MARBASE-186628 format. One line per 3 residues: number of its first residue (from 1); their letters; for each residue x, y, z of C-alpha. Coordinates in nm, 2 decimals, m for minus. Each point is the difference from the previous one (the first is absolute). Layout:
BEGIN
NUM = a = X/Y/Z; ...
***
This chain:
BEGIN
1 = mcp = 1.95/0.41/0.47; m0.01/m0.03/m0.38; m0.17/0.29/m0.17
4 = tkh = m0.23/m0.05/m0.32; m0.32/0.08/m0.09; m0.39/0.03/0.04
7 = kqk = m0.26/0.12/0.28; m0.32/m0.15/0.19; m0.25/0.10/0.29
10 = hhh = m0.03/m0.15/0.31; m0.28/m0.15/0.23; m0.08/m0.29/0.23
13 = hhh = 0.02/m0.13/0.36; 0.22/m0.22/0.25; 0.12/0.06/0.32
16 = hrs = 0.13/m0.22/0.35; 0.07/0.05/0.30; 0.35/0.13/0.07
19 = sts = 0.29/m0.21/0.10; 0.30/m0.02/0.24; 0.27/m0.25/m0.03
22 = smt = 0.16/m0.09/m0.27; 0.27/m0.31/m0.11; m0.12/m0.23/0.32
25 = aaa = m0.16/m0.36/0.03; m0.38/0.01/m0.03; m0.21/m0.17/0.31
28 = pvs = m0.17/m0.28/m0.18; m0.32/0.08/m0.26; m0.23/m0.15/m0.12
31 = red = 0.02/m0.02/m0.42; m0.28/0.21/m0.07; 0.13/0.25/0.27
34 = wre = 0.40/0.04/m0.08; m0.06/0.23/m0.31; m0.14/0.21/0.25
37 = eai = 0.28/m0.04/0.24; 0.21/0.06/m0.26; m0.16/0.30/m0.12
40 = nsg = m0.03/0.17/0.33; 0.34/m0.08/0.17; 0.22/0.21/m0.28
43 = slk = 0.25/0.24/0.11; m0.20/0.24/m0.24; m0.36/0.01/0.11
46 = hvd = m0.27/m0.08/m0.23; m0.27/0.34/m0.04; m0.26/0.13/m0.17
49 = iht = 0.09/0.04/m0.38; m0.18/0.34/m0.01; 0.10/0.19/0.31
52 = gsn = 0.31/m0.22/0.13; 0.36/0.12/0.09; 0.32/m0.18/0.07
55 = gwa = m0.13/m0.35/m0.06; m0.13/m0.21/m0.32; m0.32/m0.08/m0.18
58 = spp = m0.07/m0.23/m0.31; m0.13/0.21/m0.31; m0.27/m0.13/m0.23
61 = gel = 0.15/m0.15/m0.32; m0.23/0.19/m0.19; 0.27/0.27/0.08
64 = fsl = 0.20/m0.13/m0.23; 0.04/m0.04/m0.38; 0.12/m0.27/m0.13
67 = rgp = 0.06/m0.15/m0.30; m0.36/m0.11/m0.16; m0.08/m0.36/m0.24
70 = nyf = 0.03/0.25/m0.32; 0.36/0.21/0.13; 0.22/m0.17/m0.28
73 = tkk = m0.20/0.13/m0.25; m0.16/0.34/0.10; 0.18/0.07/0.31
76 = aki = m0.28/m0.01/0.24; 0.06/m0.07/0.40; m0.31/0.00/0.20
79 = pag = m0.04/0.00/0.35; 0.11/m0.29/0.20; m0.25/m0.24/0.15
82 = dwl = 0.04/m0.12/0.34; 0.36/m0.13/0.14; 0.12/m0.33/m0.09
85 = ldp = 0.12/m0.06/0.40; m0.12/0.17/0.31; 0.18/0.23/0.23
88 = agv = 0.16/m0.15/0.25; 0.14/0.33/0.23; 0.35/0.23/0.00
91 = dwl = 0.27/0.05/0.17; 0.21/0.33/0.00; 0.32/m0.10/0.15
94 = rsn = 0.37/0.15/0.05; 0.35/m0.20/0.07; 0.34/0.12/m0.03
97 = skl = 0.07/m0.22/m0.31; m0.25/m0.13/m0.29; m0.25/m0.19/0.10
100 = dhv = m0.03/m0.30/m0.28; m0.23/m0.32/0.03; m0.23/0.14/0.26
103 = lar = m0.25/m0.31/m0.03; 0.30/m0.25/0.17; 0.05/0.16/0.31
106 = pdn = m0.11/m0.17/0.25; m0.12/0.33/0.14; m0.27/0.08/m0.34
109 = rvm = m0.31/0.07/0.17; m0.19/m0.12/m0.29; 0.18/m0.34/m0.05
112 = nal = m0.09/m0.09/0.34; m0.34/0.11/m0.03; m0.08/m0.19/m0.32
115 = rss = 0.21/m0.32/0.21; m0.20/0.05/0.26; m0.32/m0.06/m0.20
118 = kss = 0.15/m0.35/m0.10; m0.17/0.14/m0.37; 0.17/m0.22/m0.27
121 = ktf = m0.13/0.18/m0.28; 0.08/0.33/0.05; 0.32/0.17/m0.17
124 = iva = 0.12/0.29/0.02; 0.15/0.29/m0.22; 0.23/0.28/0.16
127 = inl = 0.15/0.30/m0.13; 0.28/0.12/0.17; 0.09/0.37/m0.09
130 = qvp = 0.31/0.07/0.13; 0.08/0.39/0.05; 0.39/0.08/0.03
133 = gre = 0.11/0.27/0.26; 0.21/0.06/0.32; m0.24/m0.29/0.13
136 = hhs = m0.13/m0.25/m0.23; m0.36/m0.02/m0.01; m0.26/m0.26/m0.19
139 = avf = m0.38/0.05/m0.08; m0.11/m0.38/0.00; m0.36/m0.07/m0.14
142 = yfa = m0.18/m0.32/0.02; m0.22/m0.15/m0.22; m0.14/m0.35/0.06
145 = ska = m0.18/m0.26/m0.19; m0.42/0.00/0.04; m0.10/m0.20/0.28
148 = dep = 0.17/m0.31/0.05; 0.01/m0.01/m0.39; 0.31/m0.10/m0.20
151 = ins = 0.12/0.25/m0.30; m0.09/m0.09/m0.36; 0.22/m0.22/m0.11
154 = nsl = m0.11/0.09/m0.34; 0.03/0.42/0.04; 0.27/0.20/m0.06
157 = lsq = 0.06/0.03/0.32; 0.07/m0.33/0.04; 0.28/0.02/m0.25
160 = fin = 0.15/0.33/0.15; 0.01/m0.15/0.34; 0.16/m0.32/m0.15
163 = gsd = 0.20/0.14/m0.27; 0.33/0.10/m0.06; 0.11/0.37/0.11
166 = afr = 0.11/0.04/m0.32; m0.41/m0.06/m0.07; m0.11/0.15/0.32
169 = nsr = 0.24/0.37/m0.08; m0.16/0.00/m0.37; m0.36/m0.03/0.16
172 = fki = 0.02/0.18/0.40; m0.21/0.32/m0.03; m0.13/0.31/0.18
175 = vnk = m0.23/0.23/m0.08; 0.00/0.33/0.28; m0.20/0.30/0.01
178 = ivk = 0.08/0.32/0.24; m0.35/0.02/0.16; 0.11/0.30/0.23
181 = gpw = 0.32/0.19/m0.02; 0.23/0.33/m0.06; m0.03/0.11/m0.37
184 = ivk = 0.40/m0.07/m0.02; m0.06/m0.37/0.07; m0.28/m0.02/m0.24
187 = tav = 0.20/0.15/m0.25; 0.34/m0.25/0.11; m0.20/m0.35/0.00
190 = gny = m0.27/0.07/m0.25; m0.37/0.03/0.09; m0.03/m0.38/m0.14
193 = sac = 0.28/m0.21/m0.05; 0.09/m0.32/m0.08; 0.28/m0.19/m0.09
196 = llg = 0.16/m0.36/0.04; 0.18/0.02/0.31; 0.20/m0.32/m0.11
199 = kal = 0.17/0.16/m0.27; 0.03/0.34/0.18; 0.13/m0.09/0.35
202 = nch = 0.19/m0.29/0.13; m0.22/m0.24/0.14; 0.02/m0.36/0.20
205 = yhr = m0.22/m0.25/0.01; m0.01/m0.22/0.30; m0.21/m0.34/m0.08
208 = gpn = m0.11/m0.21/0.33; m0.22/m0.26/0.06; m0.35/0.18/0.02
211 = yle = 0.17/0.39/m0.12; 0.19/0.24/m0.23; 0.09/0.32/0.13
214 = igv = 0.16/0.26/m0.25; 0.26/0.21/0.16; 0.02/0.32/m0.23
217 = dig = 0.33/0.21/0.01; m0.08/0.36/m0.04; 0.35/0.07/0.09
220 = ssa = 0.12/m0.19/m0.35; m0.14/0.29/m0.17; 0.08/0.35/0.01
223 = iat = m0.25/0.18/m0.14; m0.26/m0.22/0.21; 0.21/0.08/0.34
226 = ail = m0.02/0.36/m0.09; m0.39/0.06/m0.07; m0.05/m0.26/0.29
229 = rla = 0.21/0.30/0.24; m0.19/0.27/m0.12; m0.28/m0.21/0.11
232 = lgc = 0.09/m0.15/0.33; 0.08/0.42/0.05; m0.37/0.08/0.03
235 = vta = m0.11/m0.40/0.04; m0.25/0.17/0.29; m0.18/0.18/m0.31
238 = vtv = m0.03/m0.29/m0.26; m0.24/m0.26/m0.05; 0.11/m0.27/m0.27
241 = dmg = m0.20/m0.30/m0.16; 0.22/m0.26/m0.12; m0.17/m0.31/m0.19
244 = flv = 0.25/m0.31/m0.10; m0.07/m0.24/m0.29; 0.15/m0.23/m0.23
247 = egq = 0.03/0.16/m0.30; m0.23/m0.14/m0.28; 0.24/m0.01/m0.36
250 = kee = m0.24/m0.26/m0.17; m0.35/0.02/m0.12; m0.10/m0.29/0.18
253 = elp = 0.13/0.15/0.31; m0.22/0.30/m0.01; m0.18/0.14/0.21
256 = erl = 0.25/0.12/0.22; m0.10/m0.07/0.38; 0.16/0.13/0.30
259 = fga = 0.13/m0.26/0.24; m0.01/0.33/0.28; 0.03/0.33/0.08
262 = vri = 0.06/0.24/0.25; m0.06/0.35/0.15; 0.26/0.17/0.20
265 = cqm = m0.14/0.28/0.17; 0.19/0.31/0.11; 0.28/m0.26/0.23
268 = ems = 0.18/0.13/0.23; 0.39/m0.10/m0.02; m0.01/m0.06/0.35
271 = sat = m0.24/m0.24/0.04; 0.22/m0.29/m0.09; 0.09/m0.28/0.22
274 = fvd = 0.33/m0.04/0.02; 0.11/m0.38/m0.10; 0.33/m0.16/0.09
277 = sat = 0.16/m0.11/m0.37; 0.21/m0.24/0.18; m0.29/m0.21/0.09
280 = pss = 0.09/m0.32/m0.19; m0.25/m0.13/m0.30; m0.16/m0.34/0.06
283 = kvl = 0.06/m0.31/m0.26; m0.21/0.06/m0.31; 0.04/m0.12/m0.36
286 = pms = 0.26/0.15/m0.19; m0.03/0.26/m0.22; 0.04/0.02/m0.38
289 = sgg = 0.28/0.25/m0.16; m0.04/0.33/m0.13; m0.10/0.10/m0.40
292 = ese = m0.13/0.26/m0.23; m0.21/0.08/m0.31; m0.15/0.28/m0.20
295 = ned = m0.35/0.17/m0.05; m0.07/0.39/m0.04; m0.36/0.03/0.04
298 = d = m0.22/0.06/0.27
***
């Protein structure tokens, strides 16, 4: 989506059962089991990282190259370590208009599973990639704080969650890699790229009592839309890794850490679940207004 530089190797594993329905109410689940429920009940199934197709997997942090502790003096990058959050499922949705603020919907299965578990400390960060077209699509990636632990209030991630939209736009970063795909897609996207999504595209931040949803409007950039259309034209042949992080811009904020990542494996457009965009949202905390900022490096 945002072409830039750098190369990488890959390995590792992670697999789960396939899924069924999407934005539906979850049955009551225990505090421990809600994540399994969220991971395995999505509209896009969880698949083996090496052999799976038409699904998603969890790529290990070592596949991504992020700013290391000496980045500002030596420009050195290092393999990312473990994610700050845990995977909590993926939804591939379609609708007759843009789907915004999906976590506030009463039929959101991840929030319903979390509510059923009565886990009071868990925090969700969701990335909602909004794909324009005759039918609107959303790829929603859910990440949750680890095993009933709150997010460290002194962390850069906490600053991002609770910050202004201007701060979020200046720091919200994606690193992505085409793992498998036709030459034309690799050429257009770049084999390994990094960019500030809040600077390249319009991002909308929805802050609830126990979540932050980031809506990424791919249609807000003509270049991103063109690249995406190219990729979607051969989407069943494309496997892509995407890592999400808060960019470290001061020495004390290094090394950078992924808060989550996802591998989308040779997805089929037809596997998207239809969602009625007219479904009203639940009441949530008001979100802050947008902002802009400057930053160049990756």
